[in-house]
ZAMI-65287 format. One record per residue (C-alpha): x, y, z; residue in one letter; residue number from 0. Coordinates in Angstrom, 3 decimals, decimal comma. Last residue first. Layout:
BEGIN
X;Y;Z;a;NUM;
...
This chain:
BEGIN
112,841;29,655;91,612;x;329;
116,099;29,312;91,985;x;328;
115,571;26,512;94,251;x;327;
116,794;22,996;93,008;x;326;
114,471;23,144;89,943;x;325;
116,132;26,020;88,634;x;324;
119,532;24,540;88,403;x;323;
118,402;20,904;87,278;x;322;
116,579;22,542;84,394;x;321;
119,226;24,481;82,818;x;320;
121,639;21,013;82,581;x;319;
125,375;22,060;81,776;x;318;
126,599;20,091;79,199;x;317;
130,143;22,082;78,529;x;316;
129,138;22,684;75,063;x;315;
125,825;23,803;75,490;x;314;
126,066;25,670;78,547;x;313;
129,187;28,034;76,522;x;312;
127,194;27,807;73,342;x;311;
123,890;29,386;75,683;x;310;
126,465;31,537;76,832;x;309;
126,866;33,229;73,666;x;308;
123,026;33,108;72,815;x;307;
122,285;35,013;75,496;x;306;
120,419;32,874;78,588;x;305;
116,659;33,060;78,732;x;304;
115,293;35,349;81,616;x;303;
113,124;34,859;84,910;x;302;
110,378;36,808;86,244;x;301;
109,184;36,374;89,876;x;300;
106,829;39,734;90,621;x;299;
105,776;39,698;94,211;x;298;
101,969;40,548;95,674;x;297;
100,424;43,837;95,599;x;296;
100,218;46,561;92,875;x;295;
103,856;47,995;92,866;x;294;
105,070;44,240;92,872;x;293;
107,496;43,528;95,387;x;292;
110,456;41,851;94,009;x;291;
111,642;38,024;92,831;x;290;
114,289;38,356;89,802;x;289;
115,982;35,904;87,754;x;288;
118,400;35,376;85,381;x;287;
120,597;38,495;85,713;x;286;
123,501;37,029;83,286;x;285;
127,421;37,068;83,431;x;284;
129,404;35,483;80,780;x;283;
131,227;38,249;79,622;x;282;
132,248;37,777;75,975;x;281;
135,578;35,837;74,908;x;280;
133,063;33,424;73,597;x;279;
133,885;29,497;74,499;x;278;
134,078;27,234;71,350;x;277;
137,590;25,957;72,788;x;276;
138,463;26,763;76,277;x;275;
140,928;29,989;77,302;x;274;
144,079;28,016;78,213;x;273;
146,014;28,574;81,306;x;272;
149,509;28,308;82,454;x;271;
149,944;32,152;80,297;x;270;
147,537;33,298;82,950;x;269;
145,377;36,017;82,101;x;268;
143,254;38,435;84,932;x;267;
139,799;38,656;83,985;x;266;
138,864;41,573;85,554;x;265;
138,386;44,476;83,386;x;264;
137,297;42,569;80,463;x;263;
135,227;39,801;81,594;x;262;
135,459;36,786;79,048;x;261;
134,709;34,204;81,919;x;260;
134,612;35,360;85,298;x;259;
137,079;35,115;88,110;x;258;
137,464;32,698;90,403;x;257;
140,561;33,843;92,855;x;256;
137,937;34,480;96,297;x;255;
138,863;38,678;95,012;x;254;
137,982;37,597;90,923;x;253;
134,593;35,951;91,783;x;252;
133,992;39,396;94,045;x;251;
135,029;41,999;92,124;x;250;
132,862;40,385;88,810;x;249;
129,509;40,260;91,810;x;248;
130,035;43,729;93,044;x;247;
131,038;45,515;89,235;x;246;
129,146;48,651;91,026;x;245;
127,724;48,177;94,360;x;244;
124,505;46,624;95,228;x;243;
124,304;44,823;98,275;x;242;
122,736;41,552;98,712;x;241;
124,443;40,498;95,443;x;240;
122,916;36,815;94,815;x;239;
125,654;34,042;92,783;x;238;
124,370;30,710;90,754;x;237;
127,898;29,477;89,827;x;236;
128,799;27,619;87,069;x;235;
132,551;26,344;87,073;x;234;
135,166;25,768;84,845;x;233;
139,162;24,112;84,928;x;232;
138,711;21,989;87,282;x;231;
136,650;18,611;85,096;x;230;
133,586;21,115;84,061;x;229;
131,343;22,177;87,203;x;228;
128,063;22,484;88,255;x;227;
126,020;24,657;90,101;x;226;
128,620;25,825;92,725;x;225;
126,872;28,257;94,903;x;224;
127,643;32,276;95,529;x;223;
126,524;34,749;98,387;x;222;
127,410;38,370;98,081;x;221;
128,227;41,225;100,446;x;220;
129,415;44,931;99,639;x;219;
130,793;47,656;102,457;x;218;
131,242;50,744;100,175;x;217;
134,813;52,811;100,408;x;216;
135,224;55,882;99,346;x;215;
137,901;56,866;102,000;x;214;
139,441;53,628;103,772;x;213;
137,103;52,277;106,963;x;212;
137,516;49,002;106,322;x;211;
139,896;48,291;103,525;x;210;
139,713;47,988;100,233;x;209;
138,457;45,529;97,509;x;208;
138,824;47,285;93,988;x;207;
136,608;48,692;91,791;x;206;
137,462;49,347;87,890;x;205;
136,145;53,137;86,226;x;204;
137,552;53,840;83,134;x;203;
140,309;51,748;80,644;x;202;
142,914;54,518;81,547;x;201;
141,899;53,678;85,346;x;200;
139,690;55,921;87,931;x;199;
139,192;54,083;91,168;x;198;
135,925;52,781;92,869;x;197;
135,963;51,465;96,461;x;196;
134,917;47,942;97,455;x;195;
134,924;46,592;101,283;x;194;
134,179;42,916;101,808;x;193;
131,776;40,181;102,351;x;192;
131,773;36,624;99,851;x;191;
129,147;34,325;101,707;x;190;
129,822;30,659;100,585;x;189;
128,960;27,749;98,881;x;188;
130,512;24,804;97,273;x;187;
133,678;26,067;98,986;x;186;
137,053;24,913;97,233;x;185;
136,003;27,280;94,434;x;184;
136,319;25,997;90,910;x;183;
138,111;27,080;88,486;x;182;
137,546;30,183;86,051;x;181;
134,032;31,399;86,608;x;180;
130,396;30,967;84,461;x;179;
128,635;33,054;85,630;x;178;
124,359;33,025;86,976;x;177;
122,790;35,531;88,764;x;176;
119,625;35,488;91,303;x;175;
117,886;38,844;92,207;x;174;
115,846;38,355;95,177;x;173;
114,408;41,908;96,406;x;172;
113,510;43,409;99,515;x;171;
116,769;45,441;100,097;x;170;
115,250;48,431;101,315;x;169;
116,242;50,582;98,189;x;168;
115,441;47,972;95,911;x;167;
112,296;47,790;97,150;x;166;
112,342;51,675;97,891;x;165;
112,999;51,619;93,890;x;164;
110,235;49,754;93,049;x;163;
107,555;51,573;94,789;x;162;
108,959;55,105;93,901;x;161;
108,807;53,782;89,714;x;160;
105,207;52,118;90,327;x;159;
104,371;55,779;91,313;x;158;
105,768;57,573;88,905;x;157;
104,300;55,073;86,645;x;156;
105,766;52,278;83,560;x;155;
108,525;50,860;85,890;x;154;
110,915;49,194;83,902;x;153;
113,036;46,222;85,472;x;152;
115,963;44,467;84,063;x;151;
116,393;40,757;83,581;x;150;
119,235;39,366;81,912;x;149;
122,321;39,994;80,543;x;148;
125,941;41,937;81,349;x;147;
128,004;43,454;79,050;x;146;
126,874;47,333;79,596;x;145;
126,281;46,522;83,441;x;144;
122,812;45,969;84,586;x;143;
120,864;48,851;86,880;x;142;
117,869;49,802;88,685;x;141;
114,662;52,086;88,600;x;140;
114,169;52,749;84,623;x;139;
111,440;54,855;84,517;x;138;
108,813;54,273;81,261;x;137;
108,132;57,643;79,742;x;136;
104,646;59,625;80,682;x;135;
103,626;61,725;77,580;x;134;
99,754;61,369;78,380;x;133;
99,228;59,257;75,314;x;132;
102,596;56,702;76,416;x;131;
106,081;57,280;75,951;x;130;
107,508;53,681;74,731;x;129;
109,863;55,028;72,384;x;128;
111,391;57,386;74,685;x;127;
112,494;54,026;76,452;x;126;
115,135;53,685;73,592;x;125;
117,429;56,976;75,438;x;124;
117,100;54,863;79,020;x;123;
118,262;51,350;77,258;x;122;
120,719;52,740;75,612;x;121;
122,770;54,273;72,672;x;120;
125,677;56,175;71,113;x;119;
127,827;55,026;74,522;x;118;
131,476;56,331;73,717;x;117;
131,275;57,941;77,112;x;116;
127,834;57,549;79,170;x;115;
124,468;57,135;78,915;x;114;
121,835;54,511;80,531;x;113;
121,301;50,954;80,107;x;112;
123,960;49,669;78,175;x;111;
123,549;47,626;75,031;x;110;
126,502;44,750;74,851;x;109;
124,584;42,053;76,517;x;108;
121,328;41,530;75,575;x;107;
118,144;43,258;78,165;x;106;
115,772;40,184;78,837;x;105;
113,054;43,417;79,868;x;104;
110,321;43,597;82,481;x;103;
107,692;45,738;82,130;x;102;
105,794;47,030;85,246;x;101;
102,603;48,749;86,156;x;100;
99,826;48,418;83,634;x;99;
101,257;44,642;82,891;x;98;
104,020;43,460;80,756;x;97;
106,871;40,321;81,563;x;96;
109,596;38,861;79,401;x;95;
110,003;42,017;76,684;x;94;
113,194;41,515;74,708;x;93;
112,060;41,518;71,572;x;92;
109,232;44,473;72,165;x;91;
112,427;46,683;73,200;x;90;
114,185;46,028;69,908;x;89;
111,229;46,592;68,064;x;88;
110,386;49,705;69,937;x;87;
113,974;51,172;69,440;x;86;
114,270;50,412;65,699;x;85;
116,436;47,607;65,000;x;84;
119,522;47,815;63,054;x;83;
122,265;48,102;65,148;x;82;
121,456;46,251;67,988;x;81;
119,976;43,677;66,146;x;80;
124,020;43,010;64,289;x;79;
125,204;41,936;68,140;x;78;
122,351;39,339;67,866;x;77;
118,747;39,224;69,840;x;76;
117,762;35,386;70,699;x;75;
115,049;34,225;68,407;x;74;
111,795;35,695;66,476;x;73;
111,642;38,660;64,319;x;72;
108,163;40,712;64,782;x;71;
106,045;39,054;61,724;x;70;
105,989;40,949;58,784;x;69;
102,396;43,005;57,675;x;68;
99,977;42,544;55,110;x;67;
98,373;39,587;56,957;x;66;
96,705;35,858;56,728;x;65;
94,976;35,333;59,576;x;64;
96,357;34,613;63,109;x;63;
94,366;32,061;65,249;x;62;
96,187;32,410;68,198;x;61;
96,573;29,307;70,282;x;60;
96,695;28,966;74,250;x;59;
99,293;27,027;76,144;x;58;
100,357;29,845;78,257;x;57;
97,631;32,376;78,861;x;56;
95,788;35,290;77,129;x;55;
94,230;38,069;78,670;x;54;
91,572;39,821;76,327;x;53;
91,749;43,398;76,173;x;52;
91,350;43,147;72,482;x;51;
88,022;41,271;72,436;x;50;
88,181;37,061;71,549;x;49;
85,829;34,972;69,425;x;48;
86,619;31,275;70,195;x;47;
88,961;28,589;68,675;x;46;
91,363;28,342;71,147;x;45;
91,971;32,545;70,541;x;44;
89,940;33,663;67,806;x;43;
91,805;36,062;64,973;x;42;
89,607;35,823;62,197;x;41;
86,196;36,945;64,246;x;40;
85,084;39,414;61,864;x;39;
84,986;41,410;64,678;x;38;
88,495;40,457;66,083;x;37;
90,334;41,037;62,339;x;36;
87,907;44,528;62,175;x;35;
89,505;45,498;66,012;x;34;
93,374;44,592;64,379;x;33;
93,100;46,710;61,661;x;32;
91,993;49,933;63,670;x;31;
94,920;48,785;66,122;x;30;
97,593;48,945;63,138;x;29;
99,368;45,886;62,451;x;28;
103,433;46,824;61,607;x;27;
104,396;45,410;65,303;x;26;
103,301;41,904;64,323;x;25;
104,111;39,808;67,308;x;24;
104,742;42,738;69,883;x;23;
101,948;44,444;68,514;x;22;
99,874;41,524;68,660;x;21;
100,650;40,410;71,852;x;20;
99,608;43,974;73,112;x;19;
96,555;43,574;71,774;x;18;
95,865;39,898;72,737;x;17;
96,614;41,351;76,642;x;16;
99,238;39,682;78,063;x;15;
98,255;37,465;81,360;x;14;
101,290;34,935;80,654;x;13;
103,556;35,757;78,035;x;12;
106,703;34,736;79,774;x;11;
105,167;30,972;79,429;x;10;
104,654;31,322;75,560;x;9;
101,763;31,420;73,513;x;8;
100,927;28,864;70,857;x;7;
100,741;30,058;67,466;x;6;
97,869;29,046;64,620;x;5;
98,663;30,822;61,455;x;4;
96,478;31,285;58,358;x;3;
98,639;31,978;55,154;x;2;
101,349;34,183;54,829;x;1;
101,328;37,606;52,696;x;0;
């Protein structure tokens, strides 16, 4: 049991109900026990008494008295956490935003969104742990590749799912990805427009650039800009998919001659190119930011911090995240 703590509310907890904040940080604390602490004034926000439905804001301080439960683990989600954490705990650790219509998660690399061959654990299955009292399970409204990390929007209700799905279908969304690629594109920014077709391979489905009119081919459009470069060996790209084809950004990066570092499907080995020391051989593609119509009106804008392996690479290469954000990502 720890002593009294004063915990600062983080930016990604803006507008969160106090009882949800405790559920995220202290999942073992029951609702009744929290109510008792609130009634007795042992839990306070900025020194004042509060209720369970109080909405907290970044920069506020929550007074937490000694508790008989452990605090939630903090920090980035590591590979071992995917194996040993319970579904509710792991989902809570991924949570970037929540309200009565939407959850937004920061999906870790290596965790599948849906089931498939060889997949034993995935987000869709884990969402059973967040089924509400009416028996309504949160719904997926878009996808990320298993090895891609970052922003994943989840609908909490059927109505929210319909509106969010429509926003993706009608392309009324702006999705921004960060990628680390081999080499530096000659054009600092450009549009990539191709036709893509899916092929069956011994290693699973793989996309390739196709001819216009080829059977099964779909049009795919992406945009990119070079944010920073490390000599002429590596480049940090900000990428935006206009369409939403399977593996689209990964294939398009390869198409322009600059495959994404660590991509097991599309990074073609070059005997004259040495993999940089200190950079992990894991896919360096992250869904950094999303701007989407909120089901209740207005726009929902959420940014996800980099996963550990990409943070390691960014630090190694001296890339400045703050500068990129100020240059118009948001």
